[in-house]
N, C-alpha and C positions, 0 to 999 in steps of 0.2 A: 668205431664210427666217430668221427670228429663232431663235436658239438657246435651248433650254430652260435654265432656271436650274439644274435638277437632273437628273442621270442616276442612275437607281436601278432596283432590282428588289426586290420583296417575295417572298421565298422561301417563307415559311410564315406563314399567317394563320389562327389559331384562338384559342380562349379561353385556351389555355396559353402561346402564343408569338406574337409578331409579330416575324419575323426577316427580315433582308435586308441590303441595302447601299445607300448613297446617297453621291453625290459632287457637290459644287457644280461647275458647268461652268467657272466663271471664278475662283473663290476657292480657296485651298488649305487653309483652316481646316476642322475637322470640323463636321458639320451636327448640330444638335439635332433629334431625332425625338420627337414627342409624340403621345399618343393621348388623345382626349377622347370621353366617352360622356355624352350629354345635358348638355353644357357643363361637365362635371367632368373634370379631369385624372385618367386612370386608368393612366398609364404614360409613362415618358420615358427616353431614353438619348442619349448622344452617339455618333454613328456614327464610331467610331475603332478598332473591333476589327480585328485583322489577319486577312486572308483570302488564303491562298495562291492561290486561283483568280483573284482580281482582279489580283494582282501578275503572275501568269503570263499573264494576258490583256493585260498592258501598261497597267493602270490604276495608274500611279505606284507608290507604296510598298505598296498593298494595304490600308491602314488605313481602311476605309470601312464596315465591318460593324457591325450592331447586332442585339441580341436583347432584346426587351422581354417581360416577363411581366406581362400586363395585370392590374390590380387590379379584377377583375369577378367577378360571381357565376358560378362554374363549375358549379354544381349545376343551373342552368336548362337546359332542353332547347331553348329558343328561341335563335336567333341574337341576338347583341348588336351593334347598329350602333355603330361607332366612326368618328371622323374622324381621319385621319392627317395630321399637320403636319410639314413640314420647315422649321425656323426658325419664321417666322410665316405661312408659306404653306400653305394647305389643299391637299393633294395628292390625296387620295382619301377616299371614304367607303366603308367595307367592313363586311360582317357577319362577326363572329367566331363560328364554329360551336363547339359545346360540345366535340366530340371529333373526332379524325381519322377520316375516312370510309374504311373498309377495303373498300368495294365496288368494282366495276369503274368506276363513275362517279368514285369517289375516286382510283383509280389514274390515270384519264384526266386528272383535274385536276392531279395531281402531275406527270405528263408535260408537260402544257401549261405549268405553271409553270417547269419546267426549260428547255423550249424558249424561253419568253419571256426567261429569264435569259440564255441563249446569244445570242439576238437582240439583247438590250440591250448585251451585251459587244461583239458584232460591230459594232453601229451606232456605239458609242463609238470603237472602233479605226478604223473606216472614216472617221469624222469627223476624227480626229487625222491620219490619213494624207492626207486631202484638204486639211486646213489646212496641213500641211507642204509638199505639192506646190504649193499656191497661193502660199505664201511663197517657195518656190524660183523659181517662174515670175515672180512679181512682182519679185524681186530681180535677175533676169537681164535685165529690160527696162530699157534706159537711160531715165533720167528725162526727157531732152529729145527723145526720139524720138517720131515719129508713125507710125501704120500707114496705108498706102494702101489 
């Protein structure tokens, strides 16, 4: 199974903030995050903000966070569709809602986002552990041996 180029989570997405974290699965340099609306750049950041939760979860030094304030019309009541890029790769197309939803539906969405974030961290940790075990097993097998 090919590995994804980016491991990420979008913590908050609305017209006031696009906040989250992203890490390239093979490279150590920070990732550029860009937002486009109708082909126009409306926000960008380098995902290099320190996040204690990421370091505590074992994601290296924890410097993978970003927080972008989109340059969009916040007075509109209609959602604004944006394309989210990591580097030059389109990752997602999302609607930016004008304000945070304080209804039960909004609360459920926040819980879902947090569970998604926890699952993404767990998946990344499990992949690292699997890769380490595979490396250990591979190094313990003599190069000239065959199995019957």
